[in-house]
N, C-alpha and C positions, 0 to 999 in steps of 0.2 A: 479456617479454609475457604469460606464465601467472602473473607473482605480479600484473600491474597488474588482468588480470579477477577473482583470487581476491581480491584487497582490495575494489574495488568491490564484487562479488556480495556480500561479504561485510558489507560498510557497508550495500548497500540491503536485505540482511535483514535485520538488527541494526532499520534504521531502519523495517523493515516491521513487526518483530514487536513496534515499542514503541507503533508507530502503531495497531494492531491492539488492544493490550491501552486505549492510551487512547479508541480508538473507542467500546468496551465499556463503559469506564467512564462515559462520557458518552452511551452507549445508542444509536447511530449504527449502522444495518446495515453489517455487513460485506459483505468481498465472501462470504466463506465463507459466510455467512448468506444472502445473497442467492440465491449458487448451489445452495444446500440450499430453497430456497423454491422456486425456476426447476424442480429436479427433483420436487417435491412436488405445486404447483400447475399448473406451466406458466407461460410467460415473460411471456404477457401477462399476467396474474393477478397476480404477484411484481411485475412493473413498476408495478401501478395499487396496489400496499399500500404501495409507497413514500411516505414522506413527502419532505416539500420538501428538507430536511436530510439525509436519506440517499442522495436523488438527487445533490445537491450534494457530499458525501463521496466517495460511489464514486467519479465522473465527473469531479470539479474538485480538489477538497480531498488526495484520496488519492494520485493520481498526481502532483500537486505534490511532496506529502512523499517520495515515492518518486525523485524526480527530485532532489529535494536529497539523498537518503542517497547517490546516485550522484556529484553534487558533492563530497561529502564524501570518497566515496572517489576519487576523483581527487585531490584535494587532499593528501588522506593518501597515496598513492603519491608524488604530486611531493615531499612533505616529506622519505619516506624514501628513495628515490632522489638525491636531491639531495645 
């Protein structure tokens, strides 16, 4: 059980790191950037500064990518334990 959590968790982490590198490469706001903006200028103002693609990235694309990381971890665990 603990190995399943470690494998899937590490896969999600690796996919998240790759997704954040890609987001920086295409100049899209990441959660880290968005969080810092919220601290600096407030939630309402930081939400108003988001472009459409930033909003789609944060609330649609990024969660789907992390879900793919979970699925990769599940498949890897099944492969390793079969």
